Every structure is written in C-alpha cells, then in structure tokens.
C-alpha positions as a Markdown table, in Angstrom:
| # | Residue | x | y | z |
|---|---|---|---|---|
| 1 | Unk | 1.7 | 54.2 | -1.6 |
| 2 | Unk | -1.8 | 53.7 | -2.6 |
| 3 | Unk | -1.1 | 53.1 | -6.3 |
| 4 | Unk | 1.8 | 50.6 | -5.1 |
| 5 | Unk | -0.8 | 48.8 | -3.1 |
| 6 | Unk | -3.4 | 48.4 | -5.4 |
| 7 | Unk | -0.9 | 47.0 | -8.2 |
| 8 | Unk | 0.4 | 44.8 | -5.5 |
| 9 | Unk | -2.9 | 43.4 | -4.7 |
| 10 | Unk | -3.7 | 43.1 | -8.4 |
| 11 | Unk | -0.7 | 41.0 | -9.1 |
| 12 | Unk | -1.6 | 38.7 | -6.1 |
| 13 | Unk | -5.1 | 38.2 | -7.4 |
| 14 | Unk | -3.6 | 37.5 | -10.9 |
| 15 | Unk | -1.4 | 34.8 | -9.6 |
| 16 | Unk | -4.0 | 33.4 | -7.5 |
| 17 | Unk | -6.4 | 33.1 | -10.4 |
| 18 | Unk | -3.6 | 31.8 | -12.7 |
| 19 | Unk | -2.7 | 28.8 | -10.1 |
| 20 | Unk | -6.3 | 27.9 | -9.6 |
| 21 | Unk | -6.9 | 27.7 | -13.3 |
| 22 | Unk | -4.4 | 25.0 | -13.7 |
| 23 | Unk | -6.0 | 23.0 | -10.5 |
| 24 | Unk | -8.1 | 19.9 | -11.5 |
| 25 | Unk | -10.7 | 17.9 | -10.1 |
| 26 | Unk | -9.9 | 14.3 | -10.8 |
| 27 | Unk | -11.6 | 10.8 | -11.3 |
| 28 | Unk | -9.7 | 8.5 | -9.6 |
| 29 | Unk | -9.6 | 4.5 | -9.5 |
| 30 | Unk | -8.3 | 2.7 | -6.3 |
| 31 | Unk | -8.1 | -1.0 | -5.5 |
| 32 | Unk | -10.2 | -2.5 | -2.9 |
| 33 | Unk | -9.7 | -4.7 | 0.3 |
| 34 | Unk | -6.1 | -4.2 | 1.4 |
| 35 | Unk | -6.2 | -2.8 | 4.7 |
| 36 | Unk | -4.8 | -0.5 | 5.9 |
| 37 | Unk | -3.7 | 0.7 | 2.4 |
| 38 | Unk | -7.2 | 0.7 | 1.2 |
| 39 | Unk | -10.5 | -0.7 | 2.9 |
| 40 | Unk | -14.1 | 0.2 | 3.8 |
| 41 | Unk | -15.4 | 0.9 | 7.2 |
| 42 | Unk | -18.8 | 1.9 | 7.9 |
| 43 | Unk | -19.8 | 2.2 | 4.4 |
| 44 | Unk | -16.8 | 4.8 | 3.3 |
| 45 | Unk | -13.8 | 3.7 | 1.6 |
| 46 | Unk | -10.6 | 4.8 | 3.4 |
| 47 | Unk | -6.9 | 4.1 | 3.9 |
| 48 | Unk | -3.3 | 5.0 | 3.4 |
| 49 | Unk | -3.4 | 5.2 | -0.4 |
| 50 | Unk | -6.4 | 7.5 | -0.2 |
| 51 | Unk | -4.6 | 9.8 | 2.2 |
| 52 | Unk | -1.5 | 9.8 | 0.1 |
| 53 | Unk | -3.3 | 10.5 | -3.0 |
| 54 | Unk | -5.2 | 13.3 | -1.8 |
| 55 | Unk | -2.5 | 15.1 | -0.1 |
| 56 | Unk | 0.1 | 14.8 | -2.9 |
| 57 | Unk | -2.3 | 16.1 | -5.1 |
| 58 | Unk | -3.7 | 18.8 | -3.0 |
| 59 | Unk | 0.0 | 20.3 | -2.8 |
| 60 | Unk | -0.5 | 21.7 | -6.4 |
| 61 | Unk | -4.1 | 22.5 | -5.8 |
| 62 | Unk | -5.9 | 19.4 | -7.3 |
| 63 | Unk | -8.3 | 17.2 | -5.7 |
| 64 | Unk | -10.3 | 14.2 | -6.1 |
| 65 | Unk | -13.8 | 14.8 | -7.8 |
| 66 | Unk | -15.1 | 11.2 | -7.5 |
| 67 | Unk | -13.3 | 7.6 | -6.7 |
| 68 | Unk | -14.2 | 4.2 | -7.6 |
| 69 | Unk | -13.0 | 1.0 | -6.2 |
| 70 | Unk | -12.4 | -2.1 | -8.3 |
| 71 | Unk | -10.2 | -5.3 | -8.4 |
| 72 | Unk | -6.7 | -5.4 | -9.9 |
| 73 | Unk | -7.6 | -6.2 | -13.4 |
| 74 | Unk | -9.8 | -3.5 | -14.0 |
| 75 | Unk | -7.5 | -1.0 | -12.0 |
| 76 | Unk | -4.8 | -1.9 | -14.5 |
| 77 | Unk | -6.8 | -0.4 | -17.3 |
| 78 | Unk | -8.8 | 2.2 | -15.6 |
| 79 | Unk | -6.8 | 5.3 | -17.2 |
| 80 | Unk | -5.8 | 3.7 | -20.4 |
| 81 | Unk | -9.3 | 2.2 | -21.3 |
| 82 | Unk | -12.0 | 3.2 | -18.8 |
| 83 | Unk | -11.4 | 7.1 | -19.0 |
| 84 | Unk | -10.5 | 7.8 | -15.2 |
| 85 | Unk | -7.8 | 10.5 | -14.8 |
| 86 | Unk | -5.6 | 8.5 | -12.2 |
| 87 | Unk | -5.3 | 5.0 | -10.8 |
| 88 | Unk | -3.8 | 4.2 | -7.6 |
| 89 | Unk | -2.0 | 1.1 | -6.6 |
| 90 | Unk | -0.8 | -0.2 | -10.2 |
| 91 | Unk | 2.6 | -1.2 | -11.5 |
| 92 | Unk | 4.0 | 0.0 | -15.1 |
| 93 | Unk | 2.8 | -1.5 | -17.9 |
| 94 | Unk | 3.7 | 0.1 | -21.6 |
| 95 | Unk | 0.0 | 1.6 | -21.8 |
| 96 | Unk | 0.7 | 5.1 | -23.1 |
| 97 | Unk | -0.2 | 6.3 | -19.5 |
| 98 | Unk | 2.4 | 8.3 | -17.4 |
| 99 | Unk | 3.4 | 6.6 | -14.1 |
| 100 | Unk | 4.3 | 8.4 | -10.9 |
| 101 | Unk | 7.2 | 7.6 | -8.6 |
| 102 | Unk | 6.4 | 4.6 | -6.1 |
| 103 | Unk | 4.0 | 5.9 | -3.6 |
| 104 | Unk | 3.5 | 2.6 | -1.6 |
| 105 | Unk | 5.9 | -0.3 | -1.1 |
| 106 | Unk | 5.2 | -3.8 | 0.5 |
| 107 | Unk | 7.8 | -5.3 | 2.5 |
| 108 | Unk | 7.2 | -9.0 | 3.3 |
| 109 | Unk | 8.8 | -10.7 | 6.3 |
| 110 | Unk | 8.4 | -13.9 | 8.0 |
| 111 | Unk | 7.3 | -12.9 | 11.6 |
| 112 | Unk | 7.4 | -15.1 | 14.5 |
| 113 | Unk | 6.9 | -14.6 | 18.3 |
| 114 | Unk | 10.2 | -14.3 | 20.3 |
| 115 | Unk | 9.4 | -16.6 | 23.0 |
| 116 | Unk | 9.0 | -19.6 | 20.9 |
| 117 | Unk | 12.6 | -20.0 | 19.7 |
| 118 | Unk | 11.8 | -19.8 | 15.9 |
| 119 | Unk | 15.1 | -19.5 | 13.8 |
| 120 | Unk | 14.8 | -18.8 | 10.3 |
| 121 | Unk | 17.6 | -17.8 | 7.9 |
| 122 | Unk | 16.5 | -19.0 | 4.9 |
| 123 | Unk | 13.2 | -19.9 | 2.7 |
| 124 | Unk | 14.0 | -23.5 | 3.4 |
| 125 | Unk | 13.9 | -22.9 | 7.2 |
| 126 | Unk | 10.3 | -22.5 | 7.1 |
| 127 | Unk | 9.6 | -26.0 | 6.3 |
| 128 | Unk | 10.4 | -26.8 | 9.9 |
| 129 | Unk | 7.6 | -24.8 | 11.1 |
| 130 | Unk | 3.9 | -23.9 | 10.6 |
| 131 | Unk | 3.7 | -20.9 | 8.5 |
| 132 | Unk | 0.8 | -19.0 | 7.5 |
| 133 | Unk | 0.7 | -16.7 | 4.1 |
| 134 | Unk | -1.8 | -15.1 | 1.9 |
| 135 | Unk | -3.5 | -17.0 | -1.0 |
| 136 | Unk | -0.8 | -17.4 | -3.8 |
| 137 | Unk | 1.8 | -15.9 | -2.1 |
| 138 | Unk | 4.4 | -17.7 | -4.3 |
| 139 | Unk | 3.7 | -15.2 | -7.2 |
| 140 | Unk | 5.3 | -12.3 | -5.1 |
| 141 | Unk | 8.2 | -14.0 | -2.9 |
| 142 | Unk | 10.6 | -15.2 | -5.5 |
| 143 | Unk | 11.9 | -18.2 | -7.1 |
| 144 | Unk | 13.0 | -19.9 | -3.7 |
| 145 | Unk | 9.9 | -19.6 | -2.2 |
| 146 | Unk | 8.2 | -21.0 | -5.4 |
| 147 | Unk | 10.7 | -24.0 | -5.0 |
| 148 | Unk | 9.3 | -25.0 | -1.5 |
| 149 | Unk | 5.6 | -23.6 | -1.8 |
| 150 | Unk | 4.6 | -23.2 | -5.4 |
| 151 | Unk | 2.1 | -25.4 | -7.3 |
| 152 | Unk | 4.6 | -27.7 | -8.3 |
| 153 | Unk | 5.9 | -28.4 | -4.7 |
| 154 | Unk | 5.8 | -31.7 | -2.9 |
| 155 | Unk | 7.0 | -32.6 | 0.8 |
| 156 | Unk | 5.6 | -33.6 | 4.1 |
| 157 | Unk | 6.1 | -30.1 | 5.2 |
| 158 | Unk | 3.2 | -28.7 | 3.2 |
| 159 | Unk | 0.8 | -30.2 | 5.6 |
| 160 | Unk | 1.8 | -27.7 | 8.0 |
| 161 | Unk | 1.6 | -24.6 | 5.5 |
| 162 | Unk | -1.7 | -22.6 | 5.2 |
| 163 | Unk | -2.6 | -19.8 | 2.7 |
| 164 | Unk | -5.7 | -17.5 | 3.4 |
| 165 | Unk | -7.6 | -15.4 | 0.9 |
| 166 | Unk | -8.7 | -13.0 | 4.0 |
| 167 | Unk | -5.6 | -11.4 | 5.5 |
| 168 | Unk | -7.7 | -10.8 | 8.7 |
| 169 | Unk | -8.1 | -14.6 | 9.1 |
| 170 | Unk | -4.6 | -15.1 | 8.5 |
| 171 | Unk | -3.6 | -12.7 | 11.2 |
| 172 | Unk | -5.8 | -14.1 | 13.6 |
| 173 | Unk | -4.7 | -17.7 | 12.9 |
| 174 | Unk | -1.4 | -16.6 | 13.9 |
| 175 | Unk | -2.4 | -14.8 | 17.1 |
| 176 | Unk | -4.6 | -17.7 | 17.9 |
| 177 | Unk | -1.5 | -19.9 | 17.9 |
| 178 | Unk | -2.4 | -22.1 | 15.3 |
| 179 | Unk | 0.7 | -20.9 | 13.1 |
| 180 | Unk | 4.0 | -20.0 | 14.6 |
| 181 | Unk | 5.0 | -18.1 | 11.6 |
| 182 | Unk | 3.1 | -15.6 | 9.6 |
| 183 | Unk | 4.4 | -14.4 | 6.3 |
| 184 | Unk | 3.1 | -10.9 | 5.4 |
| 185 | Unk | 3.6 | -7.2 | 4.5 |
| 186 | Unk | 4.9 | -5.5 | 7.7 |
| 187 | Unk | 2.5 | -2.8 | 7.7 |
| 188 | Unk | -0.3 | -5.0 | 7.1 |
| 189 | Unk | 0.8 | -7.2 | 10.1 |
| 190 | Unk | 1.3 | -4.1 | 12.4 |
| 191 | Unk | -2.3 | -2.9 | 11.6 |
| 192 | Unk | -4.0 | -6.1 | 12.3 |
| 193 | Unk | -2.0 | -6.5 | 15.4 |
| 194 | Unk | -3.7 | -3.3 | 16.4 |
| 195 | Unk | -7.2 | -4.3 | 15.1 |
| 196 | Unk | -6.9 | -7.7 | 17.1 |
| 197 | Unk | -5.7 | -6.5 | 20.4 |
| 198 | Unk | -8.8 | -7.0 | 22.0 |
| 199 | Unk | -9.5 | -10.6 | 20.9 |
| 200 | Unk | -5.9 | -12.1 | 21.3 |
| 201 | Unk | -2.5 | -11.2 | 23.2 |
| 202 | Unk | -0.9 | -9.1 | 20.5 |
| 203 | Unk | 1.5 | -7.2 | 23.1 |
| 204 | Unk | 4.3 | -10.0 | 22.7 |
| 205 | Unk | 7.9 | -9.4 | 21.5 |
| 206 | Unk | 8.3 | -10.3 | 17.8 |
| 207 | Unk | 11.2 | -11.4 | 15.4 |
| 208 | Unk | 11.0 | -10.1 | 11.8 |
| 209 | Unk | 13.0 | -12.2 | 9.9 |
| 210 | Unk | 14.1 | -10.6 | 6.5 |
| 211 | Unk | 14.5 | -13.5 | 4.2 |
| 212 | Unk | 12.5 | -12.5 | 0.9 |
| 213 | Unk | 14.6 | -11.0 | -1.8 |
| 214 | Unk | 12.7 | -8.2 | -3.0 |
| 215 | Unk | 10.1 | -5.5 | -2.3 |
| 216 | Unk | 6.8 | -4.8 | -4.1 |
| 217 | Unk | 6.1 | -1.3 | -4.8 |
| 218 | Unk | 3.0 | 0.6 | -6.6 |
| 219 | Unk | 2.6 | 3.6 | -8.4 |
| 220 | Unk | -0.3 | 5.9 | -9.5 |
| 221 | Unk | -0.7 | 6.4 | -13.4 |
| 222 | Unk | -2.4 | 9.5 | -15.0 |
| 223 | Unk | -3.5 | 10.3 | -18.2 |
| 224 | Unk | -1.8 | 13.6 | -17.9 |
| 225 | Unk | 1.9 | 14.1 | -17.8 |
| 226 | Unk | 1.7 | 17.4 | -16.1 |
| 227 | Unk | -0.8 | 15.9 | -13.3 |
| 228 | Unk | 1.9 | 12.9 | -12.9 |
| 229 | Unk | 4.5 | 15.5 | -12.4 |
| 230 | Unk | 2.6 | 17.6 | -9.7 |
| 231 | Unk | 1.8 | 14.4 | -8.0 |
| 232 | Unk | 5.5 | 13.5 | -7.7 |
| 233 | Unk | 6.2 | 16.8 | -6.5 |
| 234 | Unk | 3.5 | 16.6 | -3.9 |
| 235 | Unk | 4.7 | 12.8 | -2.9 |
| 236 | Unk | 8.1 | 14.5 | -2.5 |
| 237 | Unk | 7.0 | 17.0 | -0.2 |
| 238 | Unk | 5.2 | 14.5 | 2.0 |
| 239 | Unk | 8.2 | 12.5 | 2.4 |
| 240 | Unk | 10.7 | 15.3 | 3.2 |
| 241 | Unk | 8.3 | 17.1 | 5.3 |
| 242 | Unk | 7.7 | 13.9 | 7.6 |
| 243 | Unk | 3.8 | 13.9 | 6.6 |
| 244 | Unk | 4.5 | 10.6 | 4.8 |
| 245 | Unk | 5.6 | 9.0 | 7.8 |
| 246 | Unk | 2.6 | 10.5 | 10.0 |
| 247 | Unk | 0.1 | 9.1 | 7.6 |
| 248 | Unk | 1.6 | 5.7 | 8.3 |
| 249 | Unk | 1.8 | 6.0 | 11.9 |
| 250 | Unk | -1.9 | 7.1 | 12.2 |
| 251 | Unk | -2.9 | 3.3 | 11.2 |
| 252 | Unk | -0.4 | 1.3 | 13.2 |
| 253 | Unk | -0.1 | 3.3 | 16.5 |
C-alpha cells in the first residue's frame, strides 16, 4: 500500500510538472478606449476583452506577463511585426499569424425611446429622425447606410445627423434628448446607460431596431499555433459554462 501511494504521488507530481512546463507567460497587445470592451479607470486598463483573454488563457495554465495598449493600426501588426505573443481585438489578415475564433462581437442597432413613437424598419427611415452615430460609422454599417450617410451623401436630412468621436458624448447627447435615435453597439449602449444613470433618466423603455445587415466580430491572433488552440479551448469553456455571459453581465447590470 505504501509503495502504491508513493507511486501515485510520484505520477501526480510528474503530470503537474509536465503541465506547468507548457504554461506560458505572454506579452499581449490590446486596443484602447472602447468601453466597456477596453478602457482605463483610475490609471488601470480593464474591460471585457482583458477579462476574456485572461480567463481563456488561464484554462490551460497560461497567463499575461505584460500588456500594452495601442491604436488599431499598430494593434494589427503587434504580433507579426512588433514581437508580441498575442493581440486582442483584431480581424483576420493574411500575415502568417494564427487567429482565434471570434471572442467579441459588436451588434449595432438603431435605438429609440419607446414613448416617442419612432418607427424604423429600414435605414432610409432614419432620415425622418435625428440620429446620432459614432465617427465614420458608414465604414461599418453596410452599403445602404453609405448611400444615405456616407461622404458622398446629400440631402436636407443630413442637418439632423450627428457623429461623435467620443462615444460617451454620443450617448449623453441621446439621453439629453438632443437625438431621438442613437446608432451604437448594444453592449456599449447598455454600459453607458448604466454609467450615465446619475445624470439622466436612463430608466425609460427602449426600442432596439435591428436594421443593419451584419455583425462585426473580432479575434485574438497569436505567434504560436498551440497557444491559439489553447485559447480557443478556454474560450469554448467560458461560453459553455456560462462564465462568458457572466463577464458581460458584470459591466451592464
């Protein structure tokens, strides 16, 4: 019995050492200023993207050794040209790196207050109202939106259309009643609804008009294929266990 116990413990220690030998500490690049996906608070970077990446990596014992936050054009080359192990919040390009499954998805809506009788069944219907969008929204919202609100668009309705480089300002503009429609990702909207509740009456009923043709998904790319595969396994576990939704909920509830 004693010999069996010693053999069992020896085997267990061996397995532990083997697993730990494959665990990696990674240098990871993130974007910046896309709350609640990624944002800075009290000098510390945080957000849903950080949470998901940390927990998906930890599923196989990996951790983030250091992180950097950069604009999109640098984020896109962080792994291929800047020596980072991974970059979160990118879209696939053929650069020789290894891309994960989608880990966050932006779902854009036209949102109105239910009590104002706004009826929107198409992008053309937006021209009847005062919509507020983010800067250069036409790049992400499809060809029909480009037709009415792109750089070459022309019409009297454009005087009632506003774009914002700062999405907090965009959301405040809507809640102040200066726009009767806001065009925004649903999760970003719900986060700002919570953040602005002390300044505006954000408790009113809303209508989410789903008029935009596609969702926008982002991935994590890796220098190492095995790390990408480990991340995908961890991401799948987060989704199947319900932890993924819990991470979302903590920012909007």
